N, C-alpha and C positions, 0 to 999 in steps of 0.2 A: 229298170235294168231291160235287159235284153230276155228275149222270152227265147228258153232254151227248147223248148219244144219247137221253134219256129224256125231252126238253121237253115241257113243257104245252103241246099244242097252240092254245094262246090267247095264248102269247106273243107279243109284237110284235117282226120283225125287230129281229136285233143282238146285241149281244156279252152284254147280260143276261136271263139264264132262270131262271125256277125248269121243278122237276123233276114230272114227272106222279106222281101219287099210288103208282103200278101198276106203279112201279120196283124190280124184283127186286134190285137191291143195296141195298135199305134207304135211298134218299136220296128217297127220295119224298117229296113234302111230305104232313105230317100234319094240315094243315088248323088250324096251330098260334094261325095270325092274328099273330103277328109282324110278320110284315114288310108286310100291307097297313093296320094297325094303326101303326105306325112310320112308315110311307113310304107315305103313300095316292095321293101323285102319281106314281108309279110302280110299283108293287102294286097287285093290284085279288086278287076271290075270285069262283069261278066257284061255280055251285048248289050244290055241297058243300062250299064252305068249303078247295078249294085254291086258292094261290095263282098268282099269274101274273104277266107283267112287262106293262105298261100301257102305259109310256115309258122310253126311254132316257136314262140322265144324262148327262148333257152337261158342264155344267160340273165342276170342281174340288169345288165345294162341295156340286152331285148325287150326285156320284161317292162322298163321304165319307160321306153319310147311305144309301147302298143296301151299300157297304163294312159299315158300321153293321149294317144288315140281314143282311147274308150273314154275319158273326159269332156274331150273336145267334141266328140260325136252329137247333135241336135237332135236328135230323138233314143239315144240311148240304144242303139242297135249293134253294141259290140257286148262280150260278154266273156267270162274266164269262168268255168266253171272247172279253175285249180284248186 
């Protein structure tokens, strides 16, 4: 489960977020590129390749796509507080 106390500083406001790579709980982004290549409308990479949310999903289809990325994340660094 993503650590809501360690959100990446570039996440836009909303329920969905990615964690900062410096998360001591081991749930920080490892720059694997799964989410921002699988759903580039919602996820982007910073200068180090770490993911952050650039758009919050609003339709059922968009949420489903983001859930797919969350489930595919190898370190559980994508969270949804919604």
